Structure formats: C-alpha cells, structure tokens
C-alpha positions as CSV (number, residue, x, y, z in Angstrom):
1,M,19.9,1.5,0.9
2,L,16.7,3.0,0.6
3,S,14.1,2.9,3.6
4,I,12.1,5.5,5.0
5,R,10.3,5.7,8.1
6,R,7.2,7.4,9.4
7,E,5.0,6.9,11.9
8,N,3.0,5.0,10.1
9,F,4.5,3.2,6.9
10,I,7.9,2.4,5.7
11,I,8.9,2.1,2.6
12,R,11.9,-0.3,2.0
13,P,13.3,-2.9,-0.3
14,W,10.8,-6.1,-1.0
15,Q,12.0,-9.4,1.0
16,A,11.4,-12.9,0.4
17,E,9.3,-12.9,3.5
18,D,6.3,-10.3,1.6
19,A,5.9,-13.5,-0.6
20,Q,2.8,-13.9,1.6
21,S,1.5,-10.7,2.3
22,L,1.9,-9.2,-1.0
23,A,0.0,-12.2,-2.6
24,A,-2.4,-11.6,-0.4
25,E,-2.9,-7.9,-0.7
26,A,-1.9,-7.6,-4.1
27,N,-5.0,-10.5,-5.3
28,N,-7.7,-7.6,-5.8
29,V,-9.5,-7.0,-9.0
30,K,-10.2,-3.8,-8.1
31,I,-6.4,-2.9,-7.8
32,W,-5.8,-4.6,-11.0
33,N,-8.3,-3.0,-12.7
34,N,-5.9,-0.1,-11.8
35,L,-2.9,-1.4,-12.9
36,H,-0.6,-2.4,-16.3
37,D,-2.1,-5.9,-17.8
38,S,1.5,-7.2,-16.8
39,F,0.3,-7.0,-12.7
40,P,-0.6,-10.6,-12.6
41,H,-4.5,-11.1,-12.0
42,P,-5.4,-13.4,-9.7
43,Y,-2.4,-12.7,-8.1
44,R,-0.9,-16.0,-6.5
45,E,2.0,-16.3,-4.2
46,E,3.6,-17.5,-6.8
47,D,3.7,-14.8,-9.0
48,A,4.7,-12.8,-5.2
49,R,8.3,-14.8,-5.2
50,E,9.0,-14.1,-9.2
51,Y,8.6,-11.0,-8.3
52,I,10.2,-9.8,-5.7
53,G,13.1,-12.3,-6.9
54,R,13.3,-10.4,-9.9
55,V,13.1,-6.5,-8.5
56,S,15.6,-7.4,-5.5
57,G,18.7,-8.4,-8.2
58,Q,18.3,-4.8,-9.8
59,W,20.2,-1.9,-9.5
60,P,19.8,0.7,-8.6
61,L,16.8,-0.4,-6.9
62,T,13.8,1.1,-7.9
63,D,10.5,-1.1,-7.0
64,F,10.0,-1.1,-2.5
65,A,7.6,-2.2,-0.9
66,I,4.7,-0.4,1.5
67,V,5.1,-1.5,4.8
68,V,2.5,-1.5,7.3
69,D,2.1,-2.3,10.9
70,G,4.6,-5.1,9.9
71,N,3.5,-6.5,6.9
72,A,4.4,-5.5,2.8
73,V,0.6,-4.2,1.6
74,G,1.2,-2.3,-1.4
75,G,4.3,-0.9,-3.6
76,I,6.0,1.9,-5.0
77,G,8.2,2.2,-7.7
78,L,9.9,4.3,-10.7
79,T,10.9,3.9,-14.2
80,P,13.9,6.4,-14.7
81,G,13.9,8.4,-17.8
82,R,16.7,8.2,-20.5
83,D,19.1,9.6,-22.6
84,V,17.5,13.6,-23.3
85,E,14.8,12.4,-19.9
86,R,17.0,11.4,-17.9
87,F,16.4,13.7,-15.1
88,S,12.9,13.0,-15.2
89,A,11.0,9.6,-13.5
90,E,8.0,8.2,-13.6
91,I,6.1,6.9,-10.4
92,G,3.5,4.3,-10.1
93,Y,2.4,2.6,-6.8
94,W,-0.9,0.8,-5.4
95,I,-1.7,0.2,-2.2
96,G,-4.0,-3.1,-0.8
97,E,-7.7,-1.5,-0.7
98,S,-8.2,-2.6,3.4
99,Y,-5.4,0.2,3.4
100,W,-7.5,2.9,0.7
101,N,-8.7,6.6,2.1
102,R,-6.2,6.8,5.1
103,G,-4.1,8.9,3.8
104,I,-1.2,6.7,3.7
105,V,-0.8,6.7,-0.1
106,T,-0.4,10.8,-0.1
107,Q,2.1,10.1,2.7
108,V,4.0,7.6,0.7
109,V,3.9,9.5,-2.0
110,N,5.2,12.1,-0.8
111,A,7.7,10.8,1.5
112,F,9.3,8.7,-1.8
113,A,9.0,11.8,-4.1
114,E,11.2,13.9,-1.0
115,Y,13.7,10.8,-0.4
116,L,13.9,11.2,-4.8
117,I,14.7,14.1,-5.3
118,S,17.2,15.3,-2.3
119,S,19.2,11.5,-3.4
120,T,19.0,11.3,-6.9
121,N,19.9,14.1,-10.1
122,I,15.3,13.9,-11.1
123,V,14.6,17.1,-11.0
124,R,10.7,15.8,-12.7
125,L,8.5,13.2,-11.7
126,F,5.2,11.6,-13.4
127,A,2.3,9.5,-13.2
128,L,0.0,8.1,-15.5
129,V,-3.4,7.7,-14.0
130,Y,-6.4,6.1,-16.0
131,E,-10.3,8.5,-16.3
132,N,-11.9,6.1,-13.7
133,N,-9.3,6.7,-11.0
134,P,-10.1,10.0,-9.0
135,S,-8.2,8.1,-5.5
136,S,-5.3,8.4,-7.2
137,A,-5.1,11.4,-9.2
138,R,-6.1,12.7,-5.7
139,V,-3.0,11.4,-4.0
140,L,-1.0,12.9,-7.0
141,E,-2.3,16.3,-6.0
142,K,-2.3,16.0,-2.7
143,A,1.3,15.5,-2.7
144,G,2.0,18.3,-4.9
145,F,1.8,16.8,-8.7
146,R,-0.6,18.9,-11.3
147,R,-2.2,17.7,-13.6
148,A,-0.8,18.0,-16.9
149,G,-2.6,17.1,-20.1
150,I,-5.2,13.9,-20.7
151,L,-3.8,12.0,-23.4
152,R,-7.0,10.5,-25.1
153,K,-7.4,6.3,-25.1
154,A,-3.9,6.0,-24.7
155,A,-4.9,2.7,-22.8
156,F,-6.3,-0.1,-23.7
157,K,-7.7,-2.5,-20.2
158,N,-10.9,-4.3,-19.7
159,N,-12.1,-4.7,-23.4
160,R,-12.5,-0.3,-23.8
161,F,-10.1,2.3,-24.3
162,L,-9.4,4.8,-21.5
163,N,-7.8,8.4,-21.2
164,I,-4.6,8.6,-19.0
165,H,-4.2,11.8,-17.2
166,Y,-0.7,12.9,-16.9
167,Y,0.3,14.5,-13.7
168,E,3.8,15.8,-12.7
169,R,6.0,17.7,-10.2
170,T,9.1,19.5,-10.4
171,F,11.9,20.5,-7.8
C-alpha cells in the first residue's frame, strides 16, 4: 500500500477521518476552476464522505491524499492507460489554497512520479493543464515534465472554451 513520507508531506490512501479537512480545503472555487466539472462545487462534507468511500474500494488504488501537518489538504491520483497505452498514465493533483506557492506540490508530484516508475510498469506520465493555470504548468516543469503540445479548445469550463496544455514525462 502506497505511503510516501517526506519532511513536509505524506502521500497516503484516503481515510474516513479525512472527510472534514477534505471538504474544508476542496470547497474553493479557485480549485474547482482548474479541475473537471465532476469535482463538486460547492464541496460539502457529504461529497467528501462519498468520494472517500468510493476511492477506498478501488483496486488498484489510484487516488491518494496529500497530508500536511496531519491534515489531508489535497489529492493526487492517476488514471492508468489501457490497451496499447497500458504503460502510460495520466496524473492529476490539487492542494488547498493556503498551501499554494510553498513548493509542496512540486515535491509531491516528483515523489509520486518516482514511486510510480519504481513500483509499476509505467514508463510515461502525462498531465493536462488548462491554459489559465500557469502555476500548475510550472509545477510540472519543475517536476521534470515537458510541454508536448497544446490541445486547442479541448475543454469547456465556466461557459468558455479553453486550450489544454499537454505535459509528459518519460522514464
């Protein structure tokens, strides 16, 4: 079972007791603006309990909590590729606004990528970033990803089309 411990964070499976901190951190329109519409907004404790119950039953586990100072303050996960893309996976992540600009997410993404490469058969990771989220693009670049292209008008968010920047890291 995945548990990555570093000096200032832990990546571990979600736990039922994370529901309150998950809801508190996730209930932020700035976070929702940069995620899929399936991520609820407003984000309530009921949403957190439902999500934790759903992902705790996964096998293999693909969704994990980012824990700082004992509280679950964000999430990171992967969507494994299938068929001819079975050695690739998409990663996604978010962290509560009060933890932005502290370098934590770059360290989390790097540690998660290193774990996946050393513990799975994945040789390629990719991430999709909305054009209006340069901070996430910088996180990926600092974690060794490179921009491989731009998908024009690939997302429709907040009643407008957005380009998606496609980042990848191969091993």
